[in-house]
MDTraj code that builds the backbone (N, CA, C; nanometers):
import mdtraj as md
import numpy as np

residues = "MET LYS LEU ALA LEU ASP THR SER GLN ASN SER GLY SER ILE ALA LEU TRP ASN SER GLY ARG VAL LEU TYR SER ALA CYS PHE ASP ILE SER ILE THR HIS SER GLU THR LEU MET PRO GLN VAL ASP ALA ALA LEU THR PHE CYS GLY PHE GLN PRO ALA ASP ILE SER ALA VAL TYR LEU ALA ASN GLY PRO GLY SER PHE THR GLY LEU ARG ILE GLY LEU ALA THR ALA LYS GLY ILE ALA PHE GLY LEU LYS ILE PRO LEU ARG ALA PHE SER THR LEU GLN LEU GLU ALA LEU CYS ARG TYR ARG CYS GLY ARG LYS VAL LEU ALA VAL LEU ASP ALA LYS MET ARG GLU VAL TYR ALA ALA LEU TYR ASP GLU GLU LEU ASN VAL LEU GLU GLY PRO ALA VAL LEU ALA PRO GLU GLU LEU LEU ASN TRP ASP LEU SER TRP ALA TYR LEU THR GLY SER GLY SER LYS LEU LEU LYS PRO SER LEU GLU GLU ARG GLY ILE PRO PHE VAL PRO VAL PRO GLU ALA PRO LEU ASP ALA SER GLY LEU PHE THR LEU ALA ALA ILE PHE PRO ARG GLU GLU ASN TYR ASP PHE GLN GLN LEU ALA SER LEU GLU PRO PHE TYR LEU ARG GLU SER THR ALA GLN VAL ARG ARG GLN GLY ASN".split()
xyz = np.array([
    [0.0855, -0.1430, 0.0121],
    [0.0170, -0.0101, 0.0214],
    [0.0804, 0.1422, 0.0047],
    [0.0785, 0.2113, -0.0880],
    [0.1556, 0.3335, -0.0900],
    [0.0720, 0.4676, -0.1037],
    [0.1193, 0.5442, -0.0289],
    [0.0800, 0.6879, 0.0456],
    [0.1428, 0.7925, -0.0740],
    [0.0340, 0.8657, -0.1000],
    [0.0992, 0.9871, -0.1979],
    [0.0301, 1.1278, -0.1268],
    [0.1201, 1.2456, -0.1205],
    [0.1025, 1.3505, -0.0587],
    [0.1271, 1.5050, -0.1351],
    [0.0479, 1.5742, -0.1142],
    [0.0567, 1.6960, -0.2137],
    [0.0387, 1.8189, -0.1011],
    [0.1268, 1.9129, -0.0672],
    [0.1041, 2.0275, 0.0245],
    [0.1894, 2.1340, -0.0605],
    [0.2082, 2.1509, -0.1723],
    [0.2535, 2.2329, -0.2370],
    [0.1823, 2.3904, -0.2706],
    [0.0505, 2.3894, -0.2504],
    [-0.0508, 2.5001, -0.3218],
    [-0.1106, 2.5035, -0.1267],
    [-0.2219, 2.5949, -0.1626],
    [-0.3101, 2.6559, -0.0686],
    [-0.4262, 2.5308, -0.0076],
    [-0.4338, 2.4265, -0.1084],
    [-0.4976, 2.3423, -0.0793],
    [-0.4122, 2.1996, -0.0537],
    [-0.4300, 2.0901, 0.0337],
    [-0.3851, 1.9710, 0.0306],
    [-0.4282, 1.8589, -0.0657],
    [-0.3940, 1.7647, -0.0596],
    [-0.4357, 1.6444, -0.1022],
    [-0.3669, 1.4933, -0.0629],
    [-0.4262, 1.4156, -0.0665],
    [-0.3665, 1.2907, 0.0019],
    [-0.4571, 1.1435, -0.0853],
    [-0.3773, 1.0440, -0.1205],
    [-0.4482, 0.9134, -0.2051],
    [-0.3663, 0.8367, -0.1291],
    [-0.4423, 0.7034, -0.1664],
    [-0.3934, 0.5768, -0.1103],
    [-0.4081, 0.4542, -0.2245],
    [-0.2945, 0.3872, -0.2570],
    [-0.2906, 0.3147, -0.3634],
    [-0.2855, 0.1546, -0.3038],
    [-0.3231, 0.0734, -0.3663],
    [-0.3096, -0.0840, -0.3286],
    [-0.3742, -0.1936, -0.4399],
    [-0.3005, -0.2826, -0.4489],
    [-0.3254, -0.3916, -0.5483],
    [-0.3474, -0.3371, -0.7057],
    [-0.2981, -0.2378, -0.7369],
    [-0.2937, -0.1706, -0.8621],
    [-0.4320, -0.0697, -0.8878],
    [-0.4377, -0.0203, -0.8039],
    [-0.5688, 0.0919, -0.7918],
    [-0.5931, 0.2087, -0.7202],
    [-0.6203, 0.3104, -0.7049],
    [-0.6305, 0.4087, -0.6037],
    [-0.7667, 0.3478, -0.5152],
    [-0.7157, 0.3481, -0.4075],
    [-0.8376, 0.3187, -0.2830],
    [-0.9207, 0.4518, -0.2070],
    [-0.8372, 0.5437, -0.2292],
    [-0.8791, 0.6949, -0.1329],
    [-0.7906, 0.7937, -0.2096],
    [-0.8668, 0.8791, -0.2496],
    [-0.8383, 1.0255, -0.2758],
    [-0.9051, 1.1178, -0.2283],
    [-0.8523, 1.2449, -0.1759],
    [-0.9015, 1.3482, -0.0940],
    [-0.8449, 1.4730, -0.1135],
    [-0.9153, 1.6026, -0.1563],
    [-0.8631, 1.7262, -0.1438],
    [-0.9304, 1.8081, -0.0303],
    [-0.8140, 1.8876, 0.0233],
    [-0.8811, 1.9848, 0.0997],
    [-0.8238, 2.1246, 0.1327],
    [-0.8922, 2.2315, 0.1503],
    [-0.8438, 2.3478, 0.1866],
    [-0.8337, 2.3474, 0.2956],
    [-0.7233, 2.4254, 0.2877],
    [-0.6531, 2.4664, 0.4622],
    [-0.7066, 2.5962, 0.5113],
    [-0.7745, 2.6237, 0.5984],
    [-0.8042, 2.7522, 0.6786],
    [-0.7240, 2.7648, 0.8069],
    [-0.6491, 2.6529, 0.8224],
    [-0.5242, 2.6849, 0.9163],
    [-0.4350, 2.7011, 0.8530],
    [-0.3633, 2.5727, 0.9113],
    [-0.1847, 2.5180, 0.7929],
    [-0.2146, 2.3770, 0.8016],
    [-0.0967, 2.3484, 0.6952],
    [-0.1208, 2.1791, 0.6269],
    [-0.0659, 2.1240, 0.7907],
    [0.0636, 2.1766, 0.8720],
    [0.0982, 2.1195, 0.9606],
    [-0.0384, 2.0702, 1.0861],
    [-0.1316, 2.1327, 1.0678],
    [-0.2408, 2.1307, 1.1426],
    [-0.3642, 2.0103, 1.0876],
    [-0.3423, 2.0210, 0.9430],
    [-0.4438, 1.8987, 0.8742],
    [-0.3797, 1.7731, 0.8147],
    [-0.2669, 1.7801, 0.8304],
    [-0.2031, 1.6825, 0.7074],
    [-0.2477, 1.5348, 0.7824],
    [-0.1739, 1.5262, 0.8872],
    [-0.1960, 1.3965, 0.9621],
    [-0.3210, 1.3576, 1.0081],
    [-0.4157, 1.4326, 1.0370],
    [-0.5276, 1.4069, 1.0647],
    [-0.5947, 1.3424, 0.9227],
    [-0.5711, 1.3953, 0.8225],
    [-0.6361, 1.3539, 0.7212],
    [-0.5646, 1.2286, 0.6587],
    [-0.4382, 1.1936, 0.7013],
    [-0.3672, 1.0689, 0.6689],
    [-0.4345, 0.9842, 0.7857],
    [-0.4247, 1.0159, 0.8890],
    [-0.4890, 0.9275, 0.9845],
    [-0.6352, 0.8801, 0.9313],
    [-0.7079, 0.9342, 0.8809],
    [-0.8560, 0.9470, 0.8386],
    [-0.8812, 0.8491, 0.7189],
    [-0.7756, 0.8707, 0.6415],
    [-0.7717, 0.7897, 0.5128],
    [-0.7267, 0.6578, 0.5286],
    [-0.6231, 0.6415, 0.6178],
    [-0.6125, 0.4848, 0.6593],
    [-0.6944, 0.4212, 0.7443],
    [-0.7789, 0.4628, 0.8302],
    [-0.8889, 0.4218, 0.9033],
    [-0.9908, 0.3954, 0.8206],
    [-1.0388, 0.4990, 0.7212],
    [-1.1268, 0.4564, 0.6439],
    [-1.1370, 0.3311, 0.5707],
    [-1.0235, 0.3065, 0.5135],
    [-0.9742, 0.1771, 0.4141],
    [-0.9437, 0.0751, 0.4840],
    [-0.9138, 0.0880, 0.6453],
    [-0.9151, -0.0474, 0.7136],
    [-0.7351, -0.0780, 0.7096],
    [-0.6526, 0.0344, 0.6860],
    [-0.5145, 0.0368, 0.7104],
    [-0.4575, 0.0829, 0.8368],
    [-0.3272, -0.0170, 0.8515],
    [-0.2738, 0.0949, 0.9964],
    [-0.1231, 0.1640, 0.9098],
    [-0.0909, 0.2617, 0.9577],
    [0.0635, 0.3320, 0.9445],
    [0.1142, 0.2062, 0.8953],
    [0.1747, 0.0966, 0.9684],
    [0.2943, -0.0048, 0.9268],
    [0.2302, -0.0546, 0.8221],
    [0.0983, -0.0616, 0.7455],
    [0.0931, -0.1134, 0.5973],
    [0.1432, -0.0318, 0.4901],
    [0.1806, 0.0773, 0.5306],
    [0.2711, 0.1915, 0.4105],
    [0.3670, 0.1127, 0.3755],
    [0.3918, 0.1325, 0.2302],
    [0.5300, 0.0446, 0.1695],
    [0.5874, 0.1468, 0.1027],
    [0.5653, 0.2802, 0.0768],
    [0.6258, 0.3688, -0.0041],
    [0.5396, 0.5017, 0.0067],
    [0.6220, 0.6081, 0.0312],
    [0.5672, 0.7292, 0.0287],
    [0.5927, 0.8135, -0.1190],
    [0.4782, 0.8736, -0.1938],
    [0.5204, 0.9577, -0.3191],
    [0.5055, 1.0690, -0.2789],
    [0.5542, 1.2262, -0.2923],
    [0.5440, 1.3474, -0.2372],
    [0.5339, 1.4267, -0.3877],
    [0.4645, 1.5359, -0.3942],
    [0.5064, 1.6449, -0.4664],
    [0.5664, 1.7406, -0.3869],
    [0.6897, 1.7789, -0.4361],
    [0.8041, 1.7983, -0.3769],
    [0.8519, 1.9936, -0.3915],
    [0.7344, 2.0239, -0.5032],
    [0.7710, 2.1730, -0.5209],
    [0.7936, 2.1611, -0.6766],
    [0.8129, 2.2839, -0.7470],
    [0.7880, 2.4347, -0.6746],
    [0.6313, 2.4566, -0.6096],
    [0.6480, 2.5401, -0.5115],
    [0.5027, 2.5631, -0.4348],
    [0.5426, 2.6468, -0.3184],
    [0.4544, 2.6368, -0.2186],
    [0.4247, 2.7140, -0.1284],
    [0.5536, 2.6724, -0.0288],
    [0.6289, 2.7581, 0.0274],
    [0.7533, 2.7460, 0.1060],
    [0.7313, 2.6494, 0.2183],
    [0.6052, 2.7183, 0.3072],
    [0.5616, 2.6723, 0.4179],
    [0.5024, 2.5203, 0.3966],
    [0.4202, 2.5047, 0.2884],
    [0.3710, 2.3954, 0.2438],
    [0.4582, 2.2860, 0.2001],
    [0.5475, 2.3177, 0.1358],
    [0.6761, 2.2235, 0.0816],
    [0.7414, 2.1627, 0.2277],
    [0.7934, 2.2345, 0.3173],
    [0.8437, 2.2084, 0.4192],
    [0.7602, 2.1073, 0.5002],
    [0.6168, 2.1354, 0.5213],
    [0.5581, 2.0478, 0.6260],
    [0.5329, 1.9175, 0.5368],
    [0.5482, 1.9148, 0.4080],
    [0.4880, 1.8167, 0.3603],
    [0.6285, 1.6872, 0.3290],
    [0.7260, 1.7572, 0.3335],
    [0.8556, 1.6993, 0.3084],
    [0.8989, 1.6535, 0.4716],
    [0.8675, 1.7087, 0.5457],
    [0.9057, 1.6560, 0.7078],
    [0.8245, 1.5490, 0.7325],
    [0.6728, 1.5574, 0.6751],
    [0.5633, 1.4603, 0.7343],
    [0.6371, 1.3137, 0.6316],
    [0.6556, 1.3420, 0.5095],
    [0.6734, 1.1964, 0.4320],
    [0.8340, 1.1710, 0.5025],
    [0.9006, 1.2297, 0.5156],
    [1.0372, 1.2009, 0.5698],
    [1.0032, 1.0929, 0.7163],
    [0.9319, 1.1573, 0.7797],
    [0.8929, 1.1232, 0.9005],
    [0.8611, 0.9800, 0.8971],
    [0.7458, 0.9371, 0.8270],
    [0.6903, 0.8618, 0.8127],
    [0.7869, 0.7208, 0.7073],
    [0.8754, 0.7544, 0.6187],
    [0.9811, 0.7187, 0.5454],
    [1.0789, 0.6656, 0.6507],
    [1.1334, 0.7506, 0.7168],
    [1.2289, 0.7179, 0.8194],
    [1.1602, 0.5928, 0.9474],
    [1.0421, 0.6388, 0.9954],
    [0.9976, 0.5584, 1.0401],
    [0.9372, 0.3857, 1.0211],
    [0.9318, 0.3654, 0.9237],
    [0.8694, 0.2650, 0.8605],
    [1.0014, 0.2183, 0.7730],
    [1.1094, 0.2756, 0.7579],
    [1.2157, 0.2384, 0.6768],
    [1.1842, 0.2190, 0.5204],
    [1.0863, 0.2926, 0.4688],
    [1.0216, 0.2608, 0.3235],
    [1.0684, 0.3637, 0.2324],
    [1.0558, 0.3436, 0.1156],
    [1.1245, 0.4389, -0.0069],
    [1.0006, 0.5657, -0.0093],
    [1.0838, 0.6941, -0.0030],
    [1.0333, 0.7855, -0.0567],
    [1.0624, 0.8520, -0.1823],
    [0.9593, 0.9085, -0.2676],
    [0.9747, 0.9225, -0.3875],
    [0.9413, 1.0705, -0.4151],
    [1.0161, 1.1648, -0.4687],
    [0.9572, 1.2865, -0.4752],
    [0.9333, 1.3300, -0.6322],
    [0.8664, 1.4107, -0.6488],
    [0.8101, 1.4583, -0.8081],
    [0.7775, 1.6069, -0.7569],
    [0.8235, 1.6186, -0.9364],
    [0.7755, 1.8002, -0.9743],
    [0.6197, 1.8196, -0.9061],
    [0.5914, 1.8987, -0.8865],
    [0.4667, 1.9630, -0.8716],
    [0.4203, 2.0092, -0.9991],
    [0.5074, 2.0563, -1.0836],
    [0.4390, 2.1329, -1.2059],
    [0.4460, 1.9691, -1.2763],
    [0.4802, 1.9002, -1.2837],
    [0.4619, 1.7600, -1.3778],
    [0.3151, 1.7195, -1.3457],
    [0.3198, 1.6925, -1.1816],
    [0.2012, 1.6513, -1.1838],
    [0.0753, 1.7248, -1.2019],
    [0.0881, 1.8834, -1.2337],
    [0.0093, 1.9599, -1.2875],
    [-0.0087, 1.9331, -1.4220],
    [0.0974, 1.9229, -1.5337],
    [0.0682, 1.8587, -1.6373],
    [0.0372, 1.7512, -1.6800],
    [-0.0017, 1.6610, -1.5688],
    [-0.0642, 1.5263, -1.5807],
    [-0.1745, 1.5271, -1.6625],
    [-0.2740, 1.6246, -1.6288],
    [-0.4181, 1.6490, -1.7078],
    [-0.4166, 1.6194, -1.8430],
    [-0.2929, 1.6485, -1.8936],
    [-0.3157, 1.6488, -2.0728],
    [-0.1915, 1.5562, -2.0964],
    [-0.1714, 1.4514, -2.0270],
    [-0.0901, 1.3547, -2.0568],
    [-0.1154, 1.2768, -2.2382],
    [-0.0502, 1.2646, -2.2990],
    [-0.0729, 1.2132, -2.4319],
    [-0.1849, 1.2561, -2.5031],
    [-0.2068, 1.3850, -2.4700],
    [-0.3354, 1.4774, -2.5377],
    [-0.3136, 1.5119, -2.6842],
    [-0.1580, 1.4926, -2.7219],
    [-0.1418, 1.5604, -2.8611],
    [-0.0846, 1.6751, -2.8699],
    [-0.0848, 1.7569, -2.7680],
    [-0.0055, 1.8957, -2.7890],
    [0.1042, 1.9094, -2.6483],
    [0.2039, 2.0044, -2.6614],
    [0.2654, 2.0287, -2.5388],
    [0.1800, 2.0649, -2.4113],
    [0.2355, 2.0703, -2.3166],
    [0.1637, 2.1077, -2.2078],
    [0.2400, 2.2448, -2.1365],
    [0.1969, 2.3706, -2.1006],
    [0.2803, 2.4664, -2.0328],
    [0.1927, 2.4460, -1.8706],
    [0.2909, 2.4237, -1.7819],
    [0.2267, 2.4032, -1.6499],
    [0.2449, 2.5283, -1.5466],
    [0.1900, 2.6184, -1.5162],
    [0.2166, 2.7675, -1.4523],
    [0.1328, 2.7525, -1.3095],
    [0.2183, 2.8037, -1.2310],
    [0.1631, 2.7909, -1.0800],
    [0.1963, 2.9215, -1.0259],
    [0.1152, 2.9762, -0.9896],
    [0.1483, 3.1140, -0.8981],
    [0.2302, 3.1256, -0.7880],
    [0.3448, 3.1963, -0.8178],
    [0.4643, 3.2022, -0.7295],
    [0.4614, 3.3472, -0.6705],
    [0.3374, 3.4233, -0.7041],
    [0.3220, 3.5370, -0.6067],
    [0.4361, 3.6700, -0.6433],
    [0.4339, 3.7957, -0.5764],
    [0.5163, 3.8566, -0.6570],
    [0.5106, 3.8837, -0.7738],
    [0.3985, 3.8765, -0.8236],
    [0.3708, 3.9038, -1.0194],
    [0.4815, 3.7700, -1.0615],
    [0.4896, 3.6657, -1.0353],
    [0.5671, 3.5752, -1.1226],
    [0.4816, 3.4485, -1.1000],
    [0.5586, 3.3683, -1.1721],
    [0.5037, 3.2365, -1.1979],
    [0.6126, 3.1101, -1.1984],
    [0.5854, 2.9778, -1.1417],
    [0.6732, 2.8520, -1.1654],
    [0.6000, 2.8138, -1.2956],
    [0.7338, 2.7536, -1.3902],
    [0.6545, 2.7212, -1.5039],
    [0.7422, 2.6381, -1.5483],
    [0.6870, 2.5417, -1.6522],
    [0.7679, 2.4505, -1.7456],
    [0.6523, 2.3651, -1.8625],
    [0.7453, 2.3667, -1.9298],
    [0.7060, 2.3110, -2.0690],
    [0.7031, 2.1955, -2.0941],
    [0.6186, 2.0916, -2.1055],
    [0.6411, 1.9527, -2.1551],
    [0.6037, 1.9263, -2.3032],
    [0.6335, 1.8282, -2.3348],
    [0.6014, 1.7306, -2.4589],
    [0.4691, 1.6723, -2.3869],
    [0.3836, 1.5752, -2.4806],
    [0.2688, 1.5433, -2.4429],
    [0.2993, 1.4081, -2.3930],
    [0.4130, 1.3387, -2.3874],
    [0.4673, 1.2394, -2.3156],
    [0.5201, 1.2953, -2.1520],
    [0.5315, 1.4343, -2.1334],
    [0.5473, 1.4568, -1.9916],
    [0.7098, 1.4996, -1.9796],
    [0.7774, 1.4733, -2.1056],
    [0.9358, 1.4990, -2.1141],
    [0.9691, 1.6630, -2.1150],
    [1.0486, 1.7410, -2.0277],
    [1.0569, 1.8231, -2.0266],
    [1.1260, 1.9224, -2.1462],
    [1.0603, 2.0347, -2.1892],
    [1.1347, 2.1058, -2.2956],
    [1.1866, 2.2519, -2.2461],
    [1.1141, 2.2959, -2.2054],
    [1.1582, 2.4234, -2.1347],
    [1.1448, 2.3917, -1.9523],
    [1.2391, 2.4919, -1.8788],
    [1.2461, 2.4760, -1.7395],
    [1.2555, 2.3663, -1.6814],
    [1.2041, 2.3502, -1.5198],
    [1.1541, 2.4404, -1.4485],
    [1.2098, 2.5710, -1.4217],
    [1.1380, 2.6671, -1.4279],
    [1.1960, 2.8095, -1.3983],
    [1.1349, 2.9115, -1.3188],
    [1.1397, 3.0131, -1.2546],
    [1.0548, 3.1143, -1.1848],
    [1.0775, 3.2428, -1.2439],
    [0.9694, 3.2997, -1.3066],
    [0.9539, 3.4327, -1.4185],
    [0.8287, 3.4870, -1.4250],
    [0.8777, 3.5903, -1.4639],
    [0.7479, 3.6841, -1.4994],
    [0.6594, 3.6330, -1.6081],
    [0.5415, 3.6538, -1.6334],
    [0.4883, 3.6109, -1.6722],
    [0.5088, 3.6312, -1.8303],
    [0.5191, 3.7676, -1.8766],
    [0.5976, 3.7867, -1.9926],
    [0.6974, 3.7120, -2.0414],
    [0.8110, 3.6971, -1.9642],
    [0.9304, 3.6091, -1.9911],
    [0.9231, 3.5022, -2.0441],
    [0.7856, 3.3987, -2.0381],
    [0.7438, 3.2878, -2.0809],
    [0.7397, 3.3181, -2.2480],
    [0.6683, 3.4148, -2.2645],
    [0.6828, 3.4543, -2.4385],
    [0.7824, 3.4344, -2.5097],
    [0.9122, 3.3998, -2.4445],
    [1.0004, 3.3436, -2.4985],
    [1.0161, 3.2025, -2.5365],
    [0.9455, 3.1645, -2.5083],
    [0.9489, 2.9973, -2.5085],
    [0.8194, 2.9426, -2.6110],
    [0.8442, 2.8508, -2.7137],
    [0.7451, 2.7897, -2.8381],
    [0.6310, 2.7607, -2.7648],
    [0.5320, 2.8424, -2.7271],
    [0.3998, 2.7975, -2.6650],
    [0.2956, 2.8010, -2.7348],
    [0.3081, 2.8021, -2.9058],
    [0.2028, 2.8054, -2.9623],
    [0.0959, 2.6689, -2.9786],
    [0.0088, 2.6964, -2.9396],
    [-0.1067, 2.6061, -2.9110],
    [-0.0893, 2.5019, -2.8252],
    [-0.0105, 2.5251, -2.7389],
    [0.0225, 2.4439, -2.5922],
    [-0.1006, 2.4381, -2.5191],
    [-0.1166, 2.3218, -2.4341],
    [-0.2726, 2.3097, -2.3201],
    [-0.1629, 2.3979, -2.2017],
    [-0.2685, 2.5018, -2.1484],
    [-0.2199, 2.5811, -2.0524],
    [-0.2902, 2.5568, -1.9094],
    [-0.2408, 2.5202, -1.8268],
    [-0.2488, 2.4475, -1.6702],
    [-0.2177, 2.5127, -1.5583],
    [-0.3199, 2.5470, -1.4923],
    [-0.2329, 2.5555, -1.3485],
    [-0.2503, 2.7209, -1.3130],
    [-0.2223, 2.7239, -1.1662],
    [-0.3061, 2.8261, -1.0881],
    [-0.2200, 2.9825, -1.1613],
    [-0.1376, 2.9347, -1.2385],
    [-0.0753, 3.0694, -1.3042],
    [-0.1224, 3.1250, -1.4305],
    [-0.2189, 3.0400, -1.4693],
    [-0.2650, 3.0283, -1.5869],
    [-0.3574, 3.2100, -1.5948],
    [-0.3902, 3.2286, -1.5173],
    [-0.4601, 3.3842, -1.5287],
    [-0.3618, 3.4594, -1.5168],
    [-0.2397, 3.4323, -1.4821],
    [-0.1488, 3.5841, -1.4955],
    [-0.0795, 3.5867, -1.6510],
    [-0.0799, 3.4628, -1.7115],
    [-0.0029, 3.4608, -1.8469],
    [-0.1158, 3.4774, -1.9785],
    [-0.2732, 3.4917, -1.9251],
    [-0.3338, 3.4374, -2.0408],
    [-0.3478, 3.5770, -2.0979],
    [-0.3284, 3.6785, -2.0366],
    [-0.3243, 3.8476, -2.0881],
    [-0.2135, 3.8426, -2.1682],
    [-0.0875, 3.8178, -2.1804],
    [-0.0056, 3.8301, -2.2368],
    [0.0085, 3.7598, -2.3461],
    [-0.0378, 3.6279, -2.3683],
    [-0.0486, 3.5502, -2.4477],
    [-0.1639, 3.6123, -2.5593],
    [-0.2691, 3.6434, -2.5231],
    [-0.3856, 3.6967, -2.5945],
    [-0.3076, 3.8116, -2.6499],
    [-0.2505, 3.9166, -2.5814],
    [-0.2045, 4.0413, -2.6554],
    [-0.1126, 4.0077, -2.7688],
    [-0.0347, 3.9148, -2.7496],
    [0.0725, 3.8714, -2.8587],
    [-0.0030, 3.7743, -2.9565],
    [-0.1233, 3.7688, -2.9902],
    [-0.1854, 3.6645, -3.0579],
    [-0.1217, 3.5154, -3.0479],
    [-0.0821, 3.4699, -2.9282],
    [-0.0386, 3.3400, -2.9121],
    [-0.1521, 3.2099, -2.9247],
    [-0.1609, 3.1615, -2.9722],
    [-0.2740, 3.0814, -2.9709],
    [-0.2313, 2.9421, -2.8801],
    [-0.3545, 2.9222, -2.7589],
    [-0.2976, 2.8281, -2.6903],
    [-0.4428, 2.7611, -2.6328],
    [-0.4316, 2.6439, -2.5720],
    [-0.5503, 2.6023, -2.5368],
    [-0.5810, 2.5691, -2.3628],
    [-0.6826, 2.6465, -2.3345],
    [-0.6855, 2.6643, -2.1581],
    [-0.7249, 2.5432, -2.1031],
    [-0.7126, 2.4789, -2.0111],
    [-0.7387, 2.3786, -1.9244],
    [-0.8326, 2.4190, -1.7970],
    [-0.9333, 2.4236, -1.7645],
    [-1.0115, 2.4714, -1.6533],
    [-0.9313, 2.4386, -1.5359],
    [-0.9394, 2.5574, -1.4385],
    [-0.8480, 2.5041, -1.3161],
    [-0.9186, 2.3839, -1.2258],
    [-0.8398, 2.3151, -1.1495],
    [-0.8701, 2.2467, -1.0688],
    [-0.7644, 2.1976, -0.9317],
    [-0.8040, 2.1739, -0.8283],
    [-0.7298, 2.1234, -0.7301],
    [-0.6286, 2.0226, -0.7800],
    [-0.5140, 2.0418, -0.7091],
    [-0.3748, 1.9116, -0.7882],
    [-0.4424, 1.7855, -0.6910],
    [-0.4263, 1.6954, -0.7628],
    [-0.4876, 1.5483, -0.6838],
    [-0.3744, 1.4648, -0.6611],
    [-0.3037, 1.4235, -0.5691],
    [-0.2114, 1.3469, -0.5149],
    [-0.2269, 1.1898, -0.6038],
    [-0.3330, 1.1508, -0.6053],
    [-0.3428, 1.0370, -0.6761],
    [-0.2525, 1.0418, -0.8048],
    [-0.2327, 1.1501, -0.8597],
    [-0.1442, 1.1299, -1.0215],
    [-0.0078, 1.0945, -1.0046],
    [0.0107, 1.1308, -0.8657],
    [0.1561, 1.0515, -0.8434],
    [0.2025, 0.8999, -0.8535],
    [0.0938, 0.8483, -0.8342],
    [0.1022, 0.7354, -0.8621],
    [0.1012, 0.6790, -0.9958],
    [0.0202, 0.7555, -1.0989],
    [0.0568, 0.7653, -1.2339],
    [0.2047, 0.8254, -1.3122],
    [0.2403, 0.9303, -1.2158],
    [0.3739, 0.9694, -1.2795],
    [0.4778, 0.8219, -1.2563],
    [0.4518, 0.7682, -1.1409],
    [0.5576, 0.6682, -1.1356],
    [0.5664, 0.5430, -1.1980],
    [0.4401, 0.5533, -1.2806],
    [0.4279, 0.4300, -1.3356],
    [0.4738, 0.4885, -1.4887],
    [0.4608, 0.5868, -1.5337],
    [0.5053, 0.6649, -1.6593],
    [0.6588, 0.6421, -1.6474],
    [0.7232, 0.7201, -1.5372],
    [0.8710, 0.6989, -1.5148],
    [0.8841, 0.6153, -1.4043],
    [0.9081, 0.5101, -1.4366],
    [0.9237, 0.3893, -1.3160],
    [1.1035, 0.3589, -1.2950],
    [1.1109, 0.3304, -1.1872],
    [1.2540, 0.3109, -1.1320],
    [1.2599, 0.2475, -1.0178],
    [1.3485, 0.1611, -0.9748],
    [1.3821, 0.0946, -0.8510],
    [1.3470, 0.1988, -0.7604],
    [1.2786, 0.1331, -0.6291],
    [1.2397, 0.2208, -0.5291],
    [1.2748, 0.1204, -0.3702],
    [1.4081, 0.1862, -0.3263],
    [1.4530, 0.1308, -0.2386],
    [1.4254, 0.2430, -0.1267],
    [1.4734, 0.1688, 0.0309],
    [1.4822, 0.2352, 0.1024],
    [1.6308, 0.3067, 0.1479],
    [1.6764, 0.4339, 0.1769],
    [1.8199, 0.4635, 0.1346],
    [1.8230, 0.5640, 0.2216],
    [1.8816, 0.5678, 0.3886],
    [1.9001, 0.6523, 0.4572],
    [1.9655, 0.8023, 0.4083],
    [2.0852, 0.7587, 0.3243],
    [2.1547, 0.8967, 0.2953],
    [2.0784, 1.0023, 0.1854],
    [2.0075, 0.9071, 0.0880],
    [1.9338, 0.9981, 0.0268],
    [1.8189, 1.0833, 0.1019],
    [1.7464, 1.0002, 0.1602],
    [1.6463, 1.0506, 0.2323],
    [1.6819, 1.1709, 0.3023],
    [1.7304, 1.1607, 0.3738],
    [1.8451, 1.2561, 0.4917],
    [1.8733, 1.3831, 0.4166],
    [1.9178, 1.3810, 0.2743],
    [1.9486, 1.4909, 0.2007],
    [1.8455, 1.5602, 0.1082],
    [1.7406, 1.4975, 0.0870],
    [1.6299, 1.5429, 0.0411],
    [1.5837, 1.6665, 0.0700],
    [1.5960, 1.7850, -0.0298],
    [1.4997, 1.9308, 0.0264],
    [1.4296, 1.9538, -0.0528],
    [1.3363, 2.0310, -0.0219],
    [1.2515, 2.0864, -0.0999],
    [1.2641, 2.1375, -0.2425],
    [1.1918, 2.1583, -0.3411],
    [1.2639, 2.1880, -0.4469],
    [1.1743, 2.3518, -0.4864],
    [1.2496, 2.4464, -0.3887],
    [1.1743, 2.5970, -0.3737],
    [1.1852, 2.6525, -0.5236],
    [1.3073, 2.6493, -0.6280],
    [1.3320, 2.7360, -0.7149],
    [1.3677, 2.8797, -0.7039],
    [1.3293, 2.9568, -0.6033],
    [1.4096, 3.0655, -0.5494],
    [1.3470, 3.0571, -0.3998],
    [1.4396, 3.1585, -0.3488],
    [1.4345, 3.2098, -0.2086],
    [1.3033, 3.2591, -0.1888],
    [1.2841, 3.2289, -0.0469],
    [1.0963, 3.2849, -0.0144],
    [1.0662, 3.4377, -0.0202],
    [0.9812, 3.4539, -0.0245],
    [0.9355, 3.6074, -0.0449],
    [0.9527, 3.6796, 0.1048],
    [0.9840, 3.6351, 0.2204],
    [1.0195, 3.7220, 0.3130],
    [1.1898, 3.7636, 0.2644],
    [1.2673, 3.6480, 0.2340],
    [1.4050, 3.6490, 0.1923],
    [1.3825, 3.7536, 0.0660],
    [1.3179, 3.7661, -0.0454],
    [1.3441, 3.8367, -0.1352],
    [1.3185, 3.9781, -0.0795],
    [1.2222, 4.0260, -0.0227],
    [1.1733, 4.1274, 0.0079],
    [1.2921, 4.2163, 0.1180],
    [1.3500, 4.1211, 0.1961],
    [1.4523, 4.1672, 0.2700],
    [1.5848, 4.1906, 0.1917],
    [1.6172, 4.1200, 0.0820],
    [1.7204, 4.1645, -0.0205],
    [1.7085, 4.2817, -0.0935],
    [1.5813, 4.3246, -0.0995],
    [1.5430, 4.4411, -0.1934],
    [1.5295, 4.5892, -0.1037],
    [1.5480, 4.5570, 0.0358],
    [1.5750, 4.6589, 0.1420],
    [1.7044, 4.7196, 0.1462],
])
top = md.Topology()
chain = top.add_chain()
for i, resn in enumerate(residues, 1):
    res = top.add_residue(resn, chain, resSeq=i)
    for name in ("N", "CA", "C"):
        top.add_atom(name, md.element.get_by_symbol(name[0]), res)
traj = md.Trajectory(xyz[None], top)
C-alpha cells in the first residue's frame, strides 16, 4: 500500500494506492495550516480504508515548486513516515503533476503555478511529459520567449499569463483550473518507473524544490 501527499499549494491532497488501483483520494482546503490538517487527513484515510500506518510500503510526494511552508511540512511528514517505517520516499515535480492532466493529448503542456510577487513557476512539457523548457520562476511575459503555440495551459498561474498570450496573439488551449490531486503521483511513478528502495542517506539529504528564495528573503534583499 502506497501513500501520496501534496501540500505544495493552498489546498492539500492525499491518496492511497493498493493492488493496482487508487483506494482513496481527497483534496482539502486549509483554513489553518498544513501542519494541523495533514496528519489527521492521513489518519482518516488509513482508518477509512482499514489500514494501519505499518501497512504503508512507500511514500510519494509532490516536492515543489510551491508554497514554502507547505513544501517544508509535506517533506517533513513524508520523511518522518519513511524514516519510521524504513520505506522508500520518492519525490516528484509539482509542475509535472499539474501537467499530467493533459498527458498524451497530442500537444505540448505548459504548467504554470502562481509564485506570488507577480511571478509564476513554469515548465513546458511534450505530450509524454518530458521537459522541453524549465522548470523556472519567471515574470509571465518572460515565458513568451518559449515556443508556446497551441500548448495546453494549465495551473493556478494561467490567469497571470493569459493576457500576455492574448496580446501577442499566441494561440493556446486553456485547461479548467482544478486542485492538484496527489493520486496523480501514482500515475507519474508508472510513466517514469524506477527502482524504489529505502536509502537513508538519500532520504536525509532530500530538500524541497523551491526554485527561489522565500518571499520574505526576497523582500529583505530588496530593502
